N, C-alpha and C positions, 0 to 999 in steps of 0.2 A: 542545151545540157542535155546530158543521160543519166539516168536512174537506174541502177542495177541493184537487183535484190535476189540475196540466196536462200536456200534453206536446205534441210536436209542432214546437218550434222548430227555428230552424235559419239555415244560410246560402244563401241564392240570390241569383241574378242578376236585375235589374230586368229586369219583364216576366215574371218567374216565379208560380208559385204555392206557396204553403205551405198546409197545413190545421193547424189546432189543436185540440186536442180535449180535455176535461176533464169529469173525474166530481165531483161533488159528495155526501157524505155525512153521515150522522149526524142530528142534529134538523132536519130540511128543512120541519116544519111551519111554514107562514106564510112561506117564503122562495119568494115568486112568480116573482122573475125571475131569471134568470142572463145573465151578461154576459162581456166582455171591455174592460178597460182596459189603456193602454198607457202607458209613461213614456221618453223619451228623455232622454238625458243635457242638462241645464241646463235642461229643461222638466217642466211640471206633468205630474202624471197626467190621462188624459184618458179621458172612456168611448167608446169605440169603436162598441160596438154592444149590444145587451141584447134579450132575449126573454123574454115573461112566459110562464107556463102556459098561458095561450090562444093564443099565437101572435101576440101583439101584438111587432111589433119596433121597435127605434130604431137608428139610423144616424148616425156622426157625417160631416158632410158632407164632410169628405176623403176618406172612405171608402165614400161611395153610389156604385153601380154597379161595385165593385171588389170587395167582401166579402160575404161572404152566412152568416149567424147560422143556427143551427138548432138543435134541441133534441130529445130524445128521453127525456121523464121529467127525472131529474135528470142527464143527460149532455147536454153543449152543446158545440157544434164552430163552428169560425171557418173559412171557407173563403177564403183570400185569394190573389186573381188581380190580374193586371196591377199588381205590385209595384214601389215605387218607392223608390229611399232614403231617400226621407222618411218611409217605414213602419218604419224601422229604429228597434226600441226594445225592452224587456222589456214583454211582454205577460202581464197579469195575468188569471186566470178569478176571477170575482167570482159571489156571490149575495146577495141581499135582499129585503126587503118591497117594495120600490117597483121603478120601471122604471129606477132608476139603478143596482141590483145593487150596492150597495157595503156590505153588511154583513160579510160574510165575503170573504176573498180568498187566493187561492193564494199559492202561493212564485214564482212568476213563470216564464216562460220567453223566452229571447232571440231574437229575429228580427233577422237581418242580411240588407240587402239591398245587392248591391253593385252599382256604376255600369257 
């Protein structure tokens, strides 16, 4: 079993920044990637960014150039800059066997960007 706990959400004005943090623990053998998914009201969950143990990264087109994912062993961070109201969502930290990082999920943290 893998336990995932994220933190760092909150309310920020458009153009501002937030940093999300997440720690995964437990049976992490085989969990190659860690990532961040998000879900806005009325929308499906989407993969925002992921990073493998080798440092390979994936970013959704909507966040490229604004968000940066980084990792230190089983801790992952998401630096979010130039935030837009469209970034408002519940952000979930995840880990998984592939770059999609979707096998285990945290409880989610709310990010709200006001215009």
